[in-house]
C-alpha positions, 0 to 999 in steps of 0.5 A: 518703914511702911509709915515712912513710905506712905509719907513719901507717897503722900508727899509725892501725890501732893507735889504731883497734884500741885505740879499738875494744877500749876501746869493746867493753870499755866496752860489756861493762862496761855490760852487767854494771855500770851507768855514767852510766845506771841502765837496768834494775832492780838496775842491769844485766842481771847484777843486780850493783847496782854503778855505775862512777861515782866522783864521789861517793867516800870523800873527799867522801861527807860533803858529800852534800846533798839535790838534790830531792824528788818527792812522788807524792801518793797515799800511803795507809794502809799503802802502801809504795814498793819501787821501784828507779827506772831512769834513762836519758839524764837521765829517771827512770822509777818507780812510786808507792804506788798503782802510778802510773807516772811520768817525771821530769827526773832532774836536777830531779825535775820530772814529765814525765808520769804514767800511772794503770793504772786510772781509780779508781787502786784497784790496790794491792800492791808494785811494784819498778820498770819495764822499758825497751826501745827500738829504732831507732824507738821507746822503751817502758816496760813495767810491771805493775799487778794481773795485767796487763802494760802497755806505754807510750810512754816519751816521753809515757806514752801507752798503746800500744794495739797491744800485747796487748789494748788495751795490756795482757796478762792474765798469768793466761792460759796457766797451765793453769787458767781465768784466773778461778780464778787470782790473781797479780801481778808484784812485780819487773820483767821483764827484756829479752832482744832483743825479749822481756820475760821475766816471773816472778810473785808468786802468794800463799802459800795452798793456792790459789796460782797456778802460778809458771811463767816466761813470755816475751812479744814486746815489740812485740805482747805475744804469748806467746813461750815458757813454762817450767814451774817445776812440770814437766808429765808428760814434762818433766825433774823430773816424777818428783820429785813424788808427785802426790796425786789432785785436789790443786792445784799452785801457786807455785814462782814467780820473784817476786824478779826475773831476771838474764841473762848477755848474753854467753851469752844464759842467763837465770837464775831463782831460784824460791820454794817450792811451795804450800802453803808449810809442809805438803807432804803433797800434794807428797811428793818433792824438788819440782823446780824449787822453791827452785832456781836454774835456767838457761834459754835466754833466747831459747827458755826451753829448760832448760839446768841447775838447782841445787836449794838446798832439797828439799821446802821446809817453811819458806817459804825462797823464793830471794828475789832474782835471782842475781848474775852476776860473775867471780871468781878461781879457781886464778889464772883468771877464772871466771864465776859465778852467786851466789845469796843465800838467806833461810837466811843463806848464799850459793850460788856456782855455775859459770855454765856447769855449775851446779855449786857452786864451794864444797862443798855437803854433803847434811846429814841433817836432822830428820824431821817429826812432822806426820801425812802429812808426809814431810820430805826426809832431807837438805838441801844445806849449804855450807862457806862463804858465811855472812852470818847465824847458822844456829843458835838455842841458849840461847847465841844468846839476848840477855843484856839486858832491853828493859823487856819483862819477857820471859825469853828462856830461858823463851820458848826452852823452849816451842819445838822445835829440833833443828838447821837445817831442823827442820820446822814442828810443832804445838808450834811450831818455831824457825827461824834465820834465819826467813822474814824472815831472811837475804837478802830481795828487796833482793838483793846488790851485787858490786864486780867490782874487789875481788870482794866481795859486799855484802848486808844481812840480817835476823837474826830467828828465826821460830816455825813453828807448824802448826794442823789445819784442815778444808776445808769448801768442797765438803764434802757435810755442808754440804748438811744445814746451814742456808744461813747456816752453809754460808756461814760454813763456806765463808768460814772455809775460804777464810780459813784456807787463804789468809789465816791465814799473814799474819793468823793463825787467830785473826785477830789478825795480827802488828802492825805488819807484818800488822794484826789483822782483829778488829772489822774491820767496825767500821772498814770497811763489808762492801763495802769489806772485800770490795773490799780482798780483791779488789783489795788495799790498801797492801802487801796483794796482791789475791785476784782469784780469789774470786767475789762469793759467796766474798768475802761468805762471807769477810766474814761469817766475819771479822765473826762473833764466833768465839773460837779455842780452841787446844785444840779446834783441835788436836783437829781431824781435819784434812785440811790443816794451815796456819801459825798466822801468820808468828810471830816470836821476839820479846818483849812489846815486839816486840824479838827475843829473840836476841842482836844484830845483828838487822839487818846489812850484810855484806861477803863475799870471793867468792873464799873465801866468808869474811866481811870485815866485818859492821856493825849496820844500823839504830838503835833509839833507845829501846834506845840511850837505855838504854845498849844498844850498836847492835843493828841492826833489821829492814830491807827493801830493798837496797844498791848499791856504786860505784867510789867505794868506797861502799855506799849503803843505806836499808832500816832502820826508823830511816828513814835512808839511809847510805853505808859505806866498802866496804873497812872498813864505816865509816859515812861519811854518813847522812841522815834521810828523811821516811819509811823507804826500803824500796827499793834506791837508784839512782845516775846522772850528769846534766850532769856531776853524780852523783846518788843517789836513794831511794824513801821510802815507809815502811809495808808490812811495816816497819810505819812511817809511810807516805809518797810521796817520792823523794829525790835527793842530790848533792855540795854 
């Protein structure tokens, strides 16, 4: 009997150990990869955009059908939805075009509650989702609208009044300047570490951009817990990488694409953008840490651990566009935990998670000098030996060899611009950049299949024209005192516009349709007060510029309404004290098609153990060109992909308004569905009542320039 009892105990101990190990393994996997829930932006704290669900797989993907459609009812002119919804225990939490937050029954699409961040629902811009937190007694949804971090009760959508100031935290505070002088929003959700929510920000692209410091707040009280200075203060690491110009304004180096956390080590990873001003760095000579860097900090304290700078002294607006992915790869027969950073430059940087050192060799490559007065470009830039997912060069051999009916000669256009290799600085002539500011990887990030150690990423393979123009900052010039008041107001408005608005709408105010509208004759479309309101509060995908007071706003409006012709020759003769980009120009023909050879948009699979490309497929179809007999070219895409254990990659993103499923191993397209408007967002997948769903926000509009909408569309098997 004792022997039999001992045997039972031994079996039970073994069973208990296996059960505990399985539970621990499941908990660990859930921390790094989504399962039945999609509980966080991009699926998990590791930002892997991968689900362990496999009910929908390569055998049955063609049987996917529409399960439900939810409309938010607040689409407007040029609005968009970039939200990656989260799903927890059968409830979906998401945001609308005008940043209303709502909860749905994830099986039916029926609304459970909704919350408007302002009574007039005037807050606008881009929002990519919300953040969920819970403890033993309550559940909260945290999200941002305008410059506020807001806390809601996840059960009913009610404002939690004891969080911050009546439920809100003003994110303009604690940045070292009067908050009235700052304008920022948060486009990507914060990330939770225990009882902290860690926040990045989107700060604007002009000379007056806010500092992009990363901050953590207590989830319960809203109190500031820590701050990491992405632009170092005196005495901090990296301060000596700036040659500070007296009276210069230092901003940006912000984290706008989200954050990731390694649950095992408690390390939080920041992917920073460029310091401002983006394209001219005369006031910030030096490498400019921590701009354009992957930075590891302690998630509990914000204390610096390590960094790797991917661009020195950025002059190309080559922000790191998304949170790095945390995963494991095989190196020398052993599993190594790594941080994988996609870039706008069209390559991956793979870093050792513990040390921040590159896994694959990065060479400091000599690069061309700047020919702009006062500018001192970095003499070298880090350049990888592997990990490429777009072309890096633009020579005559990279131009397309077919006509779209535009009559534009690619070679003649190419000859107009400067190109002396990668990282050729912007110029007065105009410099080509390949890929450009919309090239390579964007905020949609990358997805990693841990089983095959393969990364999937969509890309824009589009060249930019980086052209600078000299301007004079007359906002505080003494010579204004001698001018009539009307001229002073006009000069002030001109300076504010040129220093903040010109990168998107151009010095000539003609914009870059359809992504950035023309502002010529804007007074014929809107009354002055509405134009001022749009600048102050944002509209559609345009962010708010809340830092301007009423006098400044009206000076901009008067400048926009003034019948002022822009003379290129006269501009180039200006005795400048600053330079600005002459708009986010693209290397396109007269019909808006790229002059480079296809693919113009692509979906890519990369082996993370070698950095080598497994396959590349054009993403998106242009029906006009297909009808002309031109093979699939791919097209602009905004959003990201997810992968699943069912060996599927799901992605919408393309301007042809379709969502697709691809085979992870071959890149074969297995399913497509025409959405009501384009899905410029990242899908999510989840399981409710034993059925797997895939959902996508279809909001169109934005930089895609297609029809705006207000749809969430979910799919399941027939």
